[in-house]
C-alpha positions in Angstrom: 3.9 -10.8 -34.6 2.1 -12.9 -31.9 -0.3 -11.3 -29.5 1.8 -12.3 -26.5 4.7 -10.3 -28.0 2.8 -7.0 -27.8 3.3 -4.9 -24.7 2.1 -1.4 -23.8 4.8 1.2 -23.8 6.2 2.0 -20.3 5.5 5.5 -19.2 7.0 5.2 -15.7 10.5 3.8 -15.1 11.7 2.1 -11.9 13.3 4.7 -9.6 11.3 7.6 -11.2 9.6 10.1 -8.9 5.9 10.3 -9.5 2.8 12.0 -8.1 0.5 9.7 -6.1 -3.1 10.7 -6.0 -5.9 9.3 -3.7 -9.4 10.6 -4.4 -12.7 10.1 -2.7 -15.9 12.2 -3.2 -15.0 14.2 -0.1 -11.2 14.7 -0.4 -8.1 14.4 -2.5 -4.6 13.6 -1.2 -1.4 14.0 -3.3 2.1 12.8 -2.4 5.4 12.1 -4.1 6.5 8.5 -4.6 9.3 6.5 -6.2 8.3 3.8 -8.6 9.6 0.4 -7.5 9.1 -1.0 -11.0 8.4 0.0 -14.6 4.8 0.6 -15.6 2.5 1.2 -18.6 -0.7 3.2 -18.6 -3.4 1.2 -16.7 -0.9 -1.1 -15.0 -0.8 -1.4 -11.2 2.8 -1.1 -9.8 4.4 -0.8 -6.4 5.4 2.8 -5.4 7.1 3.9 -2.2 5.9 7.1 -0.6 9.0 9.4 -0.3 7.9 10.9 3.1 6.4 7.9 5.0 8.5 5.2 3.2 5.2 3.2 3.0 4.8 1.1 -0.1 1.5 1.2 -2.0 0.1 -0.2 -5.2 -1.2 2.3 -7.6 -2.5 2.4 -11.2 -0.4 4.4 -13.7 -2.7 7.0 -15.2 -0.3 9.3 -17.1 3.4 9.9 -17.3 4.5 10.8 -13.8 1.1 10.1 -12.2 -0.5 7.2 -10.4 -3.8 6.7 -8.6 -4.2 4.8 -5.4 -7.3 2.7 -4.8 -8.5 2.1 -1.2 -7.3 -1.5 -1.4 -3.9 -0.4 -2.7 -2.1 0.0 0.7 0.4 -2.7 1.4 3.0 -3.0 4.2 6.7 -3.0 3.8 6.7 -6.8 3.9 4.4 -6.9 0.9 1.2 -7.9 2.8 -2.0 -6.0 2.2 -3.3 -4.0 5.1 
């Protein structure tokens, strides 16, 4: 087995609904999103917020959960805001 053949197991599947979390020292926001691609723990993937339809990039932290970083917001055209 070659190192490039090893991949982390996916814990989020494209189309799956997941909880998006955004935390700062002063607040915590949670929303429901839809994964736009498969993802493994620690991987950053695109997720569409179900209510606002805004697409964000978030890091998969556990099955069904992803964390948004302040730089993770992107527009519908794929450009960072």
